[in-house]
N, CA, C and O of each residue as an XYZ file, in Angstrom:
288
protein
N      14.658    -25.616    -11.001
C      14.060    -24.546    -11.756
C      13.830    -23.336    -10.867
O      13.678    -23.475     -9.653
N      13.803    -22.194    -11.444
C      13.524    -20.989    -10.676
C      14.786    -20.214    -10.406
O      15.831    -20.451    -11.011
N      14.672    -19.327     -9.529
C      15.797    -18.481     -9.178
C      15.323    -17.352     -8.308
O      14.216    -17.396     -7.771
N      16.149    -16.339     -8.162
C      15.770    -15.230     -7.288
C      14.535    -14.470     -7.771
O      13.744    -13.992     -6.958
N      14.366    -14.357     -9.091
C      13.194    -13.639     -9.605
C      11.920    -14.418     -9.284
O      10.910    -13.826     -8.905
N      11.964    -15.734     -9.431
C      10.795    -16.555     -9.120
C      10.434    -16.437     -7.643
O       9.257    -16.323     -7.298
N      11.432    -16.462     -6.777
C      11.175    -16.319     -5.345
C      10.607    -14.950     -5.018
O       9.729    -14.830     -4.164
N      11.095    -13.924     -5.684
C      10.589    -12.574     -5.475
C       9.126    -12.473     -5.898
O       8.315    -11.877     -5.189
N       8.789    -13.047     -7.039
C       7.406    -13.014     -7.509
C       6.474    -13.794     -6.582
O       5.346    -13.365     -6.340
N       6.923    -14.909     -6.072
C       6.111    -15.678     -5.120
C       5.906    -14.870     -3.849
O       4.795    -14.818     -3.322
N       6.956    -14.244     -3.354
C       6.847    -13.426     -2.144
C       5.909    -12.245     -2.332
O       5.108    -11.941     -1.449
N       6.002    -11.574     -3.480
C       5.110    -10.453     -3.756
C       3.661    -10.914     -3.892
O       2.741    -10.214     -3.469
N       3.461    -12.082     -4.478
C       2.108    -12.630     -4.594
C       1.504    -12.925     -3.237
O       0.340    -12.612     -2.988
N       2.287    -13.523     -2.365
C       1.814    -13.819     -1.008
C       1.513    -12.526     -0.266
O       0.505    -12.432      0.435
N       2.381    -11.526     -0.415
C       2.160    -10.232      0.228
C       0.862     -9.586     -0.260
O       0.100     -9.044      0.540
N       0.614     -9.641     -1.555
C      -0.619     -9.072     -2.102
C      -1.854     -9.797     -1.577
O      -2.868     -9.158     -1.295
N      -1.787    -11.113     -1.440
C      -2.912    -11.867     -0.900
C      -3.171    -11.469      0.553
O      -4.321    -11.282      0.949
N      -2.113    -11.341      1.343
C      -2.263    -10.967      2.754
C      -2.858     -9.560      2.878
O      -3.774     -9.346      3.672
N      -2.348     -8.607      2.106
C      -2.883     -7.250      2.154
C      -4.338     -7.242      1.687
O      -5.160     -6.523      2.256
N      -4.667     -8.022      0.671
C      -6.040     -8.111      0.205
C      -6.976     -8.662      1.261
O      -8.091     -8.165      1.423
N      -6.536     -9.684      1.983
C      -7.358    -10.248      3.054
C      -7.541     -9.253      4.199
O      -8.624     -9.154      4.775
N      -6.492     -8.528      4.523
C      -6.596     -7.515      5.581
C      -7.565     -6.412      5.156
O      -8.379     -5.959      5.961
N      -7.483     -5.983      3.909
C      -8.388     -4.941      3.416
C      -9.823     -5.446      3.385
O     -10.750     -4.689      3.673
N     -10.019     -6.705      3.041
C     -11.363     -7.277      2.965
C     -12.024     -7.338      4.337
O     -13.243     -7.192      4.439
N     -11.243     -7.550      5.389
C     -11.802     -7.624      6.735
C     -12.130     -6.248      7.299
O     -12.832     -6.147      8.305
N     -11.640     -5.198      6.674
C     -11.944     -3.847      7.136
C     -10.909     -3.284      8.091
O     -11.117     -2.210      8.655
N      -9.811     -3.975      8.284
C      -8.776     -3.490      9.197
C      -8.021     -2.281      8.637
O      -7.327     -1.586      9.378
N      -8.154     -2.034      7.346
C      -7.510     -0.865      6.742
C      -8.515      0.251      6.489
O      -8.298      1.082      5.606
N      -9.600      0.288      7.239
C     -10.624      1.314      7.079
C     -10.125      2.710      7.403
O     -10.668      3.693      6.897
N      -9.113      2.814      8.225
C      -8.537      4.108      8.595
C      -7.702      4.688      7.460
O      -7.486      5.898      7.398
N      -7.233      3.823      6.563
C      -6.351      4.272      5.500
C      -7.144      5.120      4.506
O      -8.186      4.689      4.012
N      -6.663      6.298      4.219
C      -7.342      7.218      3.329
C      -8.129      8.270      4.082
O      -8.686      9.185      3.475
N      -8.181      8.150      5.390
C      -8.895      9.122      6.221
C      -7.974      9.670      7.308
O      -8.405      9.927      8.432
N      -6.722      9.842      6.963
C      -5.735     10.336      7.912
C      -5.720     11.858      7.926
O      -6.151     12.495      6.964
N      -5.224     12.445      9.017
C      -5.041     13.900      9.007
C      -4.040     14.266      7.909
O      -2.976     13.655      7.807
N      -4.371     15.232      7.114
C      -3.518     15.610      5.992
C      -4.087     15.167      4.659
O      -3.667     15.666      3.616
N      -5.036     14.237      4.671
C      -5.736     13.853      3.454
C      -6.818     14.894      3.190
O      -7.658     15.155      4.051
N      -6.797     15.479      2.017
C      -7.718     16.567      1.682
C      -8.960     15.978      1.029
O      -8.873     15.216      0.066
N     -10.111     16.343      1.568
C     -11.384     15.881      1.023
C     -12.357     17.058      1.002
O     -12.666     17.643      2.039
N     -12.833     17.393     -0.196
C     -13.775     18.502     -0.377
C     -15.043     17.930     -1.001
O     -14.997     17.319     -2.068
N     -16.174     18.131     -0.331
C     -17.460     17.670     -0.861
C     -18.374     18.867     -1.038
O     -18.594     19.644     -0.108
N     -18.900     19.004     -2.241
C     -19.880     20.037     -2.554
C     -21.128     19.336     -3.084
O     -21.208     18.108     -3.108
N     -22.089     20.138     -3.505
C     -23.353     19.584     -3.973
C     -23.163     18.641     -5.165
O     -23.652     17.512     -5.141
N     -22.464     19.090     -6.197
C     -22.255     18.266     -7.396
C     -20.779     18.012     -7.662
O     -20.385     17.785     -8.805
N     -19.978     18.049     -6.638
C     -18.529     17.948     -6.831
C     -17.898     17.278     -5.617
O     -18.264     17.556     -4.476
N     -16.949     16.396     -5.883
C     -16.197     15.771     -4.800
C     -14.738     15.679     -5.225
O     -14.428     15.199     -6.315
N     -13.844     16.147     -4.351
C     -12.409     16.135     -4.616
C     -11.707     15.471     -3.443
O     -11.990     15.780     -2.285
N     -10.786     14.553     -3.745
C     -10.080     13.827     -2.705
C      -8.612     13.732     -3.078
O      -8.274     13.263     -4.164
N      -7.736     14.176     -2.182
C      -6.297     14.127     -2.397
C      -5.647     13.504     -1.155
O      -5.461     14.184     -0.146
N      -5.302     12.208     -1.228
C      -4.767     11.502     -0.053
C      -3.261     11.712      0.130
O      -2.477     10.791     -0.099
N      -2.858     12.896      0.536
C      -1.434     13.231      0.645
C      -0.746     12.372      1.714
O       0.263     11.725      1.434
N      -1.279     12.364      2.916
C      -0.654     11.626      4.016
C      -0.647     10.125      3.745
O       0.343      9.448      4.020
N      -1.735      9.611      3.215
C      -1.807      8.183      2.921
C      -0.763      7.778      1.885
O      -0.144      6.722      2.013
N      -0.563      8.602      0.865
C       0.411      8.271     -0.162
C       1.848      8.398      0.348
O       2.735      7.682     -0.116
N       2.079      9.298      1.291
C       3.405      9.381      1.909
C       3.692      8.097      2.685
O       4.806      7.577      2.629
N       2.696      7.580      3.409
C       2.868      6.310      4.124
C       3.125      5.151      3.161
O       3.968      4.297      3.437
N       2.411      5.111      2.039
C       2.630      4.060      1.040
C       4.048      4.169      0.488
O       4.730      3.157      0.323
N       4.490      5.383      0.204
C       5.833      5.591     -0.320
C       6.905      5.132      0.668
O       7.879      4.488      0.279
N       6.726      5.460      1.930
C       7.694      5.027      2.950
C       7.716      3.509      3.092
O       8.785      2.909      3.208
N       6.543      2.890      3.084
C       6.469      1.432      3.219
C       7.114      0.741      2.016
O       7.855     -0.228      2.186
N       6.843      1.226      0.811
C       7.442      0.616     -0.373
C       8.951      0.832     -0.413
O       9.692     -0.057     -0.833
N       9.405      1.991      0.016
C      10.853      2.247      0.056
C      11.542      1.308      1.040
O      12.613      0.774      0.752
N      10.929      1.112      2.195
C      11.499      0.189      3.187
C      11.484     -1.240      2.668
O      12.450     -1.978      2.866
N      10.403     -1.641      2.007
C      10.304     -2.994      1.463
C      11.341     -3.228      0.372
O      11.991     -4.272      0.346
N      11.497     -2.260     -0.528
C      12.488     -2.417     -1.588
C      13.914     -2.417     -1.034
O      14.768     -3.141     -1.546
N      14.185     -1.629     -0.010
C      15.515     -1.638      0.616
C      15.788     -3.010      1.255
O      16.904     -3.525      1.182
N      14.770     -3.582      1.872
C      14.916     -4.913      2.469
C      15.160     -5.966      1.387
O      16.012     -6.839      1.548
N      14.423     -5.883      0.306
C      14.592     -6.847     -0.797
C      15.984     -6.719     -1.396
O      16.608     -7.731     -1.717
N      16.479     -5.507     -1.553
C      17.830     -5.318     -2.120
C      18.893     -5.911     -1.215
O      19.894     -6.437     -1.700
N      18.691     -5.834      0.099
C      19.681     -6.419      1.030
C      19.647     -7.935      1.003
O      20.677     -8.585      1.183
N      18.466     -8.503      0.779
C      18.329     -9.960      0.797
C      18.798    -10.620     -0.488
O      19.266    -11.759     -0.464
N      18.679     -9.914     -1.619
C      19.013    -10.549     -2.904
C      20.205     -9.886     -3.525
O      20.637    -10.281     -4.608
């Protein structure tokens, strides 16, 4: 039973658990506070635009998907 889709879903599940555990320990505390992330705080207003962080997420996901395409 199963196939490549089942293996992909299991791999993604394991990856999500690992990232969740890393985030829970606080090792990703730097993420979202990189140079290039815009944060404006006023008295009754807060604006946050994580430009650099989202570029890193995009690069990581692109690399991961390219790796998955080569493997399957």
